[in-house]
Structures are given as structure tokens and as C-alpha cells.
C-alpha positions as CSV (number, residue, x, y, z in Angstrom):
1,M,55.1,26.1,-38.7
2,A,55.9,27.5,-42.1
3,A,59.1,29.6,-42.2
4,L,57.6,32.9,-42.6
5,R,58.3,35.0,-45.9
6,W,59.7,38.3,-47.1
7,T,56.0,39.4,-47.8
8,H,56.0,42.7,-46.0
9,E,59.5,43.5,-46.7
10,D,59.5,42.9,-50.5
11,A,56.0,45.3,-50.8
12,L,58.2,47.9,-49.0
13,R,61.2,47.1,-51.7
14,R,58.8,48.0,-54.4
15,R,57.9,51.0,-53.5
16,G,62.0,51.8,-53.6
17,H,62.5,51.3,-50.1
18,R,66.3,49.3,-49.4
19,L,67.1,49.4,-45.8
20,I,64.0,48.2,-44.1
21,A,64.4,47.9,-39.9
22,G,62.0,45.3,-38.3
23,L,61.3,46.8,-34.5
24,D,60.0,44.9,-31.6
25,E,59.9,45.3,-27.6
26,V,59.9,42.9,-24.7
27,G,59.1,43.2,-21.0
28,R,56.2,45.5,-21.3
29,G,54.3,43.5,-18.8
30,C,56.9,43.1,-16.5
31,L,56.9,44.0,-12.5
32,A,61.0,44.6,-12.4
33,G,63.9,45.2,-14.9
34,P,63.7,47.0,-18.5
35,V,61.7,47.4,-21.4
36,V,64.4,46.4,-24.4
37,A,63.5,47.4,-28.0
38,A,65.5,45.6,-30.7
39,A,66.3,46.9,-34.5
40,V,67.4,44.6,-37.3
41,I,68.0,45.4,-41.1
42,L,68.4,41.9,-42.4
43,D,70.1,41.1,-45.5
44,R,67.5,39.8,-48.2
45,R,69.8,37.0,-49.5
46,S,70.0,35.5,-46.0
47,R,68.0,32.1,-45.0
48,L,66.3,32.3,-41.7
49,P,64.2,29.4,-41.9
50,G,64.1,29.2,-38.0
51,V,62.8,32.8,-37.2
52,R,59.7,33.2,-36.0
53,D,57.9,35.1,-33.2
54,S,59.8,34.5,-30.0
55,K,57.5,33.3,-27.8
56,L,57.3,30.3,-30.1
57,L,60.8,29.2,-29.4
58,S,62.6,27.8,-26.3
59,E,65.2,29.5,-24.8
60,A,67.9,27.1,-26.8
61,Q,66.2,27.9,-29.8
62,R,66.2,31.6,-29.5
63,R,70.1,31.8,-28.7
64,Q,70.7,29.6,-31.9
65,Q,68.5,31.8,-33.9
66,F,70.1,35.3,-32.4
67,G,73.7,34.0,-33.3
68,C,72.3,33.2,-37.0
69,I,70.4,37.2,-37.1
70,V,73.7,38.7,-35.6
71,L,76.0,37.0,-38.2
72,S,73.8,37.6,-41.1
73,A,72.1,41.1,-40.5
74,I,72.8,44.5,-41.9
75,A,72.8,46.6,-39.2
76,Y,71.1,45.6,-35.4
77,G,70.6,47.9,-32.2
78,F,69.2,47.8,-28.6
79,G,67.2,50.4,-26.9
80,V,66.6,50.2,-23.0
81,A,64.1,51.9,-21.1
82,D,64.7,51.1,-17.4
83,A,61.9,50.8,-14.5
84,E,62.5,54.5,-13.4
85,M,62.0,55.5,-17.0
86,V,58.7,53.4,-17.1
87,D,57.5,55.1,-14.1
88,R,58.0,58.4,-15.2
89,M,57.0,58.0,-18.9
90,N,54.4,55.3,-18.6
91,V,55.0,52.0,-20.2
92,V,53.5,53.2,-23.7
93,G,56.1,56.3,-23.8
94,A,59.0,54.3,-22.3
95,T,58.3,51.4,-24.9
96,R,58.5,54.4,-27.9
97,E,61.5,55.5,-26.4
98,A,63.1,52.2,-26.4
99,M,62.2,51.6,-30.1
100,R,63.6,54.8,-30.9
101,E,66.9,54.5,-29.5
102,A,67.3,51.0,-30.9
103,V,66.6,52.8,-34.6
104,V,69.1,55.5,-34.0
105,S,71.8,53.1,-32.5
106,L,71.5,50.9,-36.2
107,C,74.9,51.6,-38.1
108,W,73.1,52.1,-41.3
109,P,70.0,54.3,-41.0
110,P,66.9,52.9,-42.3
111,D,64.3,54.5,-44.6
112,A,61.6,52.3,-43.6
113,L,60.4,50.6,-40.6
114,L,58.2,47.6,-39.7
115,I,56.7,47.9,-36.2
116,D,55.3,45.3,-34.0
117,A,51.8,47.3,-33.0
118,V,53.6,50.7,-32.4
119,A,53.9,53.8,-34.5
120,L,56.7,56.2,-33.6
121,P,55.7,59.5,-34.6
122,D,58.7,61.3,-33.9
123,L,60.8,59.5,-36.4
124,D,60.2,60.8,-39.9
125,L,60.5,57.3,-41.8
126,T,58.0,55.3,-43.5
127,Q,56.4,53.3,-40.9
128,H,54.3,49.9,-41.0
129,S,52.8,48.9,-37.6
130,L,51.4,45.4,-37.9
131,I,49.5,43.9,-35.3
132,H,51.0,40.4,-34.3
133,G,53.8,42.0,-36.2
134,D,56.2,39.1,-34.6
135,A,54.3,36.1,-35.9
136,R,53.9,37.8,-39.5
137,C,57.0,39.4,-40.5
138,L,60.2,38.0,-40.7
139,S,62.1,41.1,-39.6
140,I,59.9,41.8,-36.3
141,A,60.2,38.5,-35.6
142,A,63.8,38.6,-36.1
143,A,64.0,42.0,-33.7
144,S,61.7,40.0,-31.1
145,I,64.1,37.4,-30.8
146,L,66.9,39.9,-30.5
147,A,65.4,41.8,-27.8
148,K,64.3,38.7,-25.9
149,V,67.6,37.1,-25.7
150,F,69.4,40.8,-25.0
151,R,66.9,41.1,-21.8
152,D,66.8,37.5,-20.8
153,E,70.6,38.1,-20.4
154,M,70.2,41.3,-18.8
155,M,67.8,39.6,-16.3
156,K,70.1,37.0,-15.6
157,E,72.7,39.5,-14.8
158,F,70.6,41.3,-11.9
159,D,69.9,38.2,-10.5
160,D,73.3,37.8,-9.1
161,F,72.5,41.0,-7.7
162,Y,69.2,40.1,-6.4
163,P,69.2,36.5,-6.0
164,A,65.9,36.4,-3.6
165,Y,63.7,37.9,-6.3
166,R,64.8,35.1,-9.0
167,F,65.1,37.3,-11.8
168,R,67.0,34.2,-13.7
169,R,64.0,32.3,-13.7
170,N,61.0,34.6,-14.3
171,K,62.7,37.5,-15.5
172,G,60.9,40.1,-13.6
173,Y,57.2,38.9,-14.8
174,P,54.5,38.4,-12.3
175,T,55.0,34.8,-11.1
176,L,53.7,33.9,-8.0
177,E,57.4,33.3,-6.6
178,H,58.1,36.7,-7.6
179,R,55.2,38.1,-6.3
180,R,56.2,36.1,-2.8
181,A,59.6,37.4,-2.8
182,I,58.3,40.9,-3.5
183,G,55.8,40.4,0.1
184,V,59.0,39.1,2.4
185,M,61.7,41.7,0.4
186,G,59.7,44.4,-0.5
187,L,60.7,46.4,-4.0
188,S,64.4,46.6,-5.6
189,P,65.6,49.4,-7.5
190,L,64.6,47.8,-10.3
191,H,61.1,47.2,-9.7
192,R,58.6,49.4,-11.6
193,R,56.8,51.4,-8.6
194,T,53.8,52.1,-10.7
195,F,53.2,48.3,-11.7
196,S,54.0,46.8,-8.3
197,S,51.7,49.3,-6.6
198,Q,48.9,48.8,-8.8
199,L,49.4,44.5,-9.0
200,L,51.1,43.8,-5.5
201,L,49.4,46.1,-3.1
202,P,46.4,43.8,-2.5
203,Q,48.6,40.9,-1.6
204,Q,51.1,42.9,1.2
205,G,48.8,42.1,4.4
206,Q,47.9,38.5,3.8
């Protein structure tokens, strides 16, 4: 697969923008755990041929690229929306809040955002929302890797406290193993009540 180019970043640079942050999230479709967003401002001089949509990389490849990204980035940051926030705000609202937090956490404030399929109306910045942006835009792909590795590490730590749910393996996604564990153990404090009630209640009596 060909390496991603700087096409979208360079288009913004021609309009005078210099600190351009890519932004992506992970965990929206999970039954448990947070939605995590990452924002990253890449150095245009960086060579990142291995960076692509995190879903196309193995866990080992993601971890390797995570290191390359954080070592070469101008700035990066994370935002976390926990299960309670997802239940209270709905997953779209929680995703936007995690993304806003990721942008605000950057040590250098960006002057433009490249976002995977979401708009952030609360941020007064130039924004380009790209459908399938993690497969088309280098900065968004880098953000997708940061968010995925960061969240996976969180879920591995949660597994130490709630081993019956196998979070280390399923990362909170609705695998058959995960659903069966909920059927036996019930919901943990990490589970999203709105998601779990919709998806799992029909199986509870089986």
C-alpha cells in the first residue's frame, strides 16, 4: 500500500495555516471503556512511511508507529470520555467532548484541524472534516494510531481489575466472549449502560 502524502496538510498551508492538527477517535462502538481521541501536529519534515489507518496495522506495527509519531511530532494530546459521559451525553456528544479535550491539551495551539468525519462547532478554528479521513490523510492516520494505542493500554490496565471480561483481549468491543461474560457477571462500572441494555438484554435469559 502506498504511503500517505501531505495532500490535505499542504492545501491548508497554501492558505497560510502552519500548525495543523489531525484528529481522530477510537472506541465509539464498544460496550465498555472510554471513547479516546488524539490530536497531533506533525512536523512537515518528518518521514512517516509506515503511518496509515490504525485498523490496517497489527498491534506491533501500531506500537512501533506510535513511537515514531510521538518522537517527531510538534505536539500531541489526548481526550477521554468515560462510560458515564457516553451514557449522559450520547456517544456523538462524548466523542466531540473527547476531541475538544485532545485539541485543548496540545502544548501548541493549532490554527487548523483535519478531522475524521466529525465537526467541532465549539472550536473557533478552520476545520476540514474528511469521511474515511484516517485512510486519506496522514495527520488523521497518525492521530488514529495514537488514540488506538493509548486506549488499548487503558483497557489492558482495566483488565487487571475486571479480568472476567477479558478487556485485554476484546478491548471492550462486543465480542461473543465479552457478551457471555456480561451474561454471567452482569455489568462492571466500565460498561456503558445505554449500549449494553440495547445490545445485550435480549440475550440475558438465554
